[in-house]
C-alpha positions as CSV (number, residue, x, y, z in Angstrom):
1,M,212.6,123.5,-16.5
2,T,211.8,123.8,-20.1
3,T,208.6,124.1,-21.4
4,R,207.4,121.6,-24.7
5,K,204.6,122.6,-26.6
6,A,202.2,119.8,-27.5
7,P,203.0,118.6,-31.1
8,A,199.6,120.1,-32.4
9,A,200.9,123.3,-31.4
10,V,204.1,123.2,-32.9
11,F,202.2,122.1,-36.1
12,A,199.9,124.5,-36.6
13,A,202.3,127.2,-35.9
14,N,204.5,125.9,-38.4
15,F,202.0,125.6,-41.0
16,S,200.8,129.0,-40.5
17,A,204.3,130.2,-41.4
18,V,204.3,128.5,-44.4
19,L,201.0,129.2,-45.3
20,L,201.4,133.3,-44.9
21,A,205.2,132.8,-46.9
22,A,203.1,131.0,-49.8
23,L,200.3,133.7,-49.7
24,L,203.0,136.4,-49.8
25,F,205.0,134.7,-52.5
26,F,202.2,133.9,-55.1
27,S,199.9,137.3,-54.3
28,G,199.5,138.9,-57.4
29,H,200.6,136.1,-59.6
30,A,198.0,134.5,-61.8
31,F,199.1,131.1,-62.7
32,A,197.4,129.0,-66.0
33,A,197.1,125.2,-65.7
34,D,196.9,123.9,-68.6
35,A,194.3,121.2,-69.4
36,T,193.8,118.5,-71.8
37,V,190.4,117.0,-73.4
38,K,190.7,113.4,-74.6
39,I,188.9,112.3,-78.0
40,D,187.6,108.9,-77.7
41,N,185.0,107.0,-79.1
42,F,183.0,109.7,-80.6
43,T,183.4,111.8,-77.5
44,F,185.2,114.9,-75.9
45,D,186.2,114.3,-72.5
46,P,185.3,116.2,-70.6
47,P,182.4,117.6,-72.8
48,R,182.4,121.1,-70.5
49,L,185.5,122.4,-69.2
50,I,186.2,125.7,-66.8
51,V,189.6,127.3,-66.9
52,K,191.1,130.6,-66.2
53,A,191.8,133.1,-68.9
54,G,195.6,132.3,-69.9
55,T,195.1,128.3,-70.0
56,T,196.1,126.2,-72.7
57,V,194.0,123.5,-73.5
58,T,195.3,120.6,-75.7
59,W,192.7,118.0,-77.4
60,D,194.2,114.8,-77.8
61,N,192.8,112.3,-80.3
62,E,193.0,108.8,-78.7
63,D,190.4,107.7,-81.0
64,D,191.0,105.3,-84.1
65,I,189.8,107.9,-86.7
66,P,190.3,111.4,-87.3
67,H,188.7,114.1,-85.8
68,T,188.9,117.8,-86.1
69,V,188.1,120.4,-83.1
70,V,186.5,123.5,-84.7
71,A,185.0,126.7,-82.4
72,S,181.3,127.5,-83.4
73,G,182.5,131.0,-83.3
74,K,185.4,130.6,-85.4
75,E,187.8,131.7,-82.5
76,F,190.1,128.3,-83.7
77,R,190.0,125.4,-85.8
78,S,192.3,122.3,-85.9
79,K,193.6,120.3,-88.5
80,T,192.4,116.7,-89.3
81,L,193.9,114.8,-86.2
82,D,194.8,111.1,-86.8
83,T,195.4,108.9,-84.0
84,D,197.6,110.5,-81.0
85,D,197.5,113.7,-83.1
86,K,197.1,116.9,-80.6
87,F,195.7,120.3,-81.1
88,S,196.1,123.3,-78.8
89,F,194.5,126.7,-78.5
90,T,195.1,129.4,-75.2
91,F,192.1,131.0,-74.0
92,T,192.8,134.5,-73.3
93,T,189.4,136.3,-73.2
94,P,186.8,135.1,-70.9
95,G,183.6,133.5,-71.9
96,S,182.1,130.4,-73.3
97,Y,183.4,128.9,-76.5
98,E,181.1,126.2,-78.0
99,Y,182.8,123.7,-80.3
100,F,182.6,120.4,-82.5
101,C,184.0,118.0,-85.1
102,S,183.6,119.0,-88.5
103,L,183.8,115.2,-89.7
104,H,181.1,114.5,-87.0
105,P,179.0,117.2,-85.7
106,H,176.9,115.4,-83.2
107,M,180.3,115.5,-81.2
108,T,180.5,118.6,-79.2
109,G,182.1,120.3,-76.0
110,M,182.4,123.5,-74.5
111,I,185.2,125.5,-72.7
112,I,184.2,128.1,-70.2
113,V,186.5,130.6,-69.6
114,E,186.8,132.5,-66.1
115,A,188.8,135.9,-65.5
116,A,192.3,134.9,-64.1
117,S,192.3,136.0,-60.6
118,G,193.5,139.7,-60.1
119,S,192.2,140.2,-63.3
120,T,189.8,143.4,-63.8
121,Q,188.3,141.7,-66.5
């Protein structure tokens, strides 16, 4: 006579094995996900974004008028972005980066960069 495990026990055992394999495979690797900020209706959306170091942020002008993306600390500056133009910047150093549109200074945003996992920064 064979003994059958309950379906929940089989699922738990398989899930644990897959999780362990994923942890072993990905440990020590820092993956930066790209992020997008939409420019529309005289706003940056989201107005505040938190990313890990190494992330490339792309601003996408979906508005029907030109805009710019300019860091208050002068770390980056886009050209004038017409409708459907994009500007990208890769954040490598943790910190807070305030930015604005030089054509419409009331438009502001912030990127907060955290240290990448496993980083000693």
